[in-house]
RODO-48044 format. One line per 5 residues: number of its first residue (from 1); for each residue x, y, z of C-alpha. Coordinates in Angstrom, 3 decimals, padded with zeros to 6 digits. Layout:
REM residues N
NUM) X Y Z ~ ...
END
This chain:
REM residues 74
1) -000.018 000.041 000.031 ~ 001.289 003.392 -000.937 ~ 000.800 006.420 001.495 ~ -002.197 007.643 -000.307 ~ -003.982 004.651 -000.142
6) -003.201 004.873 003.820 ~ -004.519 008.451 004.164 ~ -007.490 007.325 002.073 ~ -008.671 004.722 004.507 ~ -007.872 006.622 007.784
11) -009.733 009.608 006.490 ~ -012.478 007.646 005.448 ~ -012.389 005.115 008.599 ~ -012.692 008.621 010.643 ~ -015.522 009.880 008.349
16) -017.650 006.574 008.994 ~ -016.800 006.585 012.486 ~ -018.340 010.318 012.959 ~ -021.268 009.377 010.677 ~ -022.077 006.295 012.880
21) -021.737 008.750 016.258 ~ -024.312 011.347 014.844 ~ -026.609 008.658 013.871 ~ -026.552 007.304 017.304 ~ -026.349 010.310 019.302
26) -029.875 011.390 017.098 ~ -031.678 008.502 018.191 ~ -030.894 009.040 021.673 ~ -031.653 012.284 021.593 ~ -035.398 011.181 019.948
31) -036.070 008.905 022.586 ~ -035.715 011.185 025.448 ~ -037.255 014.216 023.632 ~ -041.011 014.629 024.658 ~ -043.187 013.818 022.166
36) -045.242 016.666 020.315 ~ -048.741 017.484 022.031 ~ -051.841 017.843 019.370 ~ -053.543 019.702 022.158 ~ -054.763 023.370 020.825
41) -053.318 026.218 022.991 ~ -055.645 029.029 024.164 ~ -055.476 032.299 025.715 ~ -058.370 033.823 027.688 ~ -059.226 037.344 026.604
46) -060.415 037.927 030.278 ~ -057.845 037.130 032.832 ~ -054.853 036.273 030.001 ~ -054.329 032.645 031.257 ~ -052.702 030.395 028.837
51) -053.955 026.991 028.816 ~ -054.634 023.423 026.588 ~ -057.532 021.584 025.488 ~ -058.239 018.574 023.302 ~ -057.444 019.118 019.329
56) -060.894 018.365 018.536 ~ -062.120 021.542 020.472 ~ -062.910 024.984 018.736 ~ -063.932 026.862 021.709 ~ -062.593 026.237 025.435
61) -063.746 027.428 029.117 ~ -060.879 028.776 030.895 ~ -060.259 026.811 033.728 ~ -059.599 029.794 036.065 ~ -062.566 032.228 035.273
66) -064.871 030.223 032.969 ~ -064.888 032.411 030.083 ~ -065.263 030.694 026.255 ~ -062.069 031.257 023.994 ~ -061.124 030.487 021.040
71) -057.789 028.463 020.264 ~ -054.335 030.626 019.751 ~ -053.043 030.748 016.047 ~ -049.593 030.792 015.168
END
């Protein structure tokens, strides 16, 4: 083997190791990251309390003051 082949194999092996490490860390991150919620976010017009409710609800009552509110659109 000449010097170019040794350097090529070394760099290729290093890149392969980096790719495998990045794939592993991404899997670990996704495993411990909380799942995204489908709930809708509401903000009370009267008391400004922010809360969530089921995704199939269009209007929801504030748990603090009972005012009916529409979901917040982002």
